C-alpha positions as CSV (number, residue, x, y, z in Angstrom):
1,M,105.9,144.2,42.1
2,K,109.2,145.0,43.7
3,L,110.1,145.6,47.4
4,H,110.7,149.4,46.8
5,E,107.3,149.7,45.2
6,L,105.3,148.6,48.3
7,K,103.4,151.5,50.0
8,P,101.0,151.5,53.0
9,N,97.3,151.9,52.3
10,P,96.2,155.6,52.0
11,G,95.3,157.0,55.5
12,A,97.2,154.2,57.3
13,K,100.1,156.4,58.3
14,H,99.8,159.7,60.2
15,R,102.3,162.4,60.8
16,R,103.5,162.8,64.3
17,K,102.3,165.9,66.1
18,R,105.2,168.2,66.8
19,M,104.4,169.7,70.2
20,A,105.7,173.0,71.4
21,R,107.4,174.0,68.1
22,G,105.9,177.4,67.7
23,I,102.6,178.9,66.9
24,A,102.5,177.8,63.2
25,A,102.7,174.1,64.3
26,G,99.2,174.3,65.8
27,Q,100.4,172.9,69.2
28,G,102.7,175.8,70.2
29,K,102.9,177.8,73.4
30,T,101.1,175.5,76.0
31,A,101.5,172.4,73.7
32,G,98.0,171.1,74.4
33,R,98.4,171.1,78.2
34,G,96.1,174.0,78.9
35,T,97.3,176.8,81.2
36,K,98.9,176.4,84.5
37,G,98.0,173.8,87.1
38,Q,99.2,170.3,87.9
39,G,98.7,168.8,84.5
40,A,100.6,171.6,82.8
41,R,103.8,170.9,84.6
42,Q,106.5,168.5,83.5
43,G,105.9,165.0,85.1
44,G,102.7,166.5,86.4
45,G,99.4,164.8,87.0
46,P,98.1,162.8,89.9
47,S,99.2,159.3,90.8
48,Q,97.4,156.3,89.4
49,Y,95.4,155.8,92.6
50,F,94.4,159.5,93.1
51,Q,90.7,159.9,93.5
52,G,90.2,163.6,93.7
53,G,91.4,164.0,97.2
54,N,89.0,161.4,98.6
55,L,90.4,158.6,100.7
56,P,91.7,156.2,98.0
57,F,89.8,152.9,97.7
58,F,92.8,150.7,98.4
59,R,93.3,152.6,101.7
60,K,89.7,152.1,102.7
61,L,90.1,148.3,102.6
62,P,91.3,146.5,105.8
63,F,95.0,145.5,105.8
64,K,95.7,142.1,104.4
65,R,96.3,139.9,107.4
66,G,98.5,136.8,107.7
67,F,100.7,135.5,104.9
68,S,100.6,133.0,102.0
69,P,102.8,130.0,102.8
70,L,105.4,129.3,100.1
71,S,105.2,125.6,100.7
72,R,101.4,125.4,100.1
73,V,100.4,122.1,98.3
74,R,97.9,122.6,95.5
75,Y,95.9,119.5,94.7
76,Q,94.4,118.6,91.3
77,E,90.8,117.7,92.1
78,V,88.9,114.9,90.5
79,N,85.3,114.2,91.4
80,L,83.7,110.7,91.6
81,E,81.4,111.5,88.8
82,A,84.4,111.6,86.4
83,L,85.3,108.0,87.5
84,T,81.8,106.4,86.8
85,E,82.6,105.2,83.3
86,L,85.8,103.3,84.3
87,P,86.0,99.5,84.0
88,K,85.5,97.3,87.0
89,D,88.7,96.7,89.2
90,A,90.6,99.5,87.5
91,V,93.5,100.9,89.5
92,V,93.2,104.7,89.6
93,T,96.6,106.4,89.8
94,P,97.8,109.9,88.8
95,E,99.3,108.4,85.7
96,F,96.0,106.6,84.8
97,L,94.1,109.9,85.4
98,A,96.5,111.8,83.2
99,E,96.1,109.2,80.4
100,K,92.3,109.6,80.6
101,G,92.7,113.4,80.4
102,L,91.2,114.1,83.9
103,I,94.4,115.8,85.3
104,R,97.2,117.7,83.6
105,D,100.3,117.1,85.6
106,T,101.3,113.8,87.2
107,R,103.9,115.6,89.3
108,Q,101.3,117.5,91.3
109,P,99.3,115.6,94.0
110,V,95.7,114.4,93.3
111,A,92.7,114.7,95.5
112,V,89.5,112.6,94.8
113,L,86.4,114.4,96.0
114,G,82.9,112.9,96.6
115,R,80.6,114.7,94.1
116,G,78.7,112.1,92.1
117,K,77.8,108.4,92.5
118,I,80.0,105.4,91.7
119,K,78.8,101.8,91.1
120,T,81.9,100.0,89.9
121,A,84.5,98.7,92.3
122,L,87.8,100.6,91.9
123,T,91.1,100.7,93.6
124,V,92.0,104.4,94.1
125,R,95.6,105.0,94.7
126,V,96.1,108.8,95.0
127,Q,97.6,111.3,97.5
128,K,94.3,112.4,99.1
129,V,90.7,111.1,99.2
130,S,87.9,113.0,100.9
131,G,85.7,111.3,103.6
132,G,82.6,111.3,101.4
133,A,84.5,109.9,98.4
134,R,86.1,107.2,100.6
135,T,82.7,105.9,101.9
136,K,81.2,105.9,98.4
137,I,84.1,104.0,96.9
138,E,84.1,101.4,99.7
139,A,80.3,101.0,99.6
140,A,80.7,100.1,95.9
141,G,83.2,97.4,96.8
142,G,86.4,99.3,96.0
143,K,89.5,100.1,97.9
144,V,91.2,103.3,98.9
145,E,95.0,103.5,99.2
146,E,96.4,106.9,100.1
147,W,99.7,107.0,98.3
148,K,102.6,109.1,99.3
149,P,105.4,109.4,96.7
150,A,108.9,108.5,97.9
151,K,110.8,111.5,99.4
152,K,113.9,112.7,97.7
153,E,117.1,112.0,99.5
154,P,118.8,115.2,100.7
155,R,122.0,116.1,98.9
156,S,125.2,115.6,100.9
């Protein structure tokens, strides 16, 4: 078999419809657009949000209030139930959590939340710990150290 002998499967290729090329072409005169009206005109047809003259859905909704702050901090959340299998006196840091596969990115801040029970004493050193998680960790004999990364020096 040579390159020039390759052919597509029968029925896989279709001829393009030649619109508005006379009556013999089968799509002459109105070219499949019907007669007159908005859809028959060039560039015609309603906009994407047109709903037959009714008040469009997106206009019925109340206006979006406020704004989304650009400097919003998104925390990676880890629940206590994920920390139950850790060895005693382990130090839980973002690097440790990433190593265990509990978070994805060590550059984003981590928040420990209080769902689940913990029996081993752990030292938790992350950016944020919820109140419920803090009481459960300390009740199990562990410590909570909220850790703030060093701020970058401004360029001069």
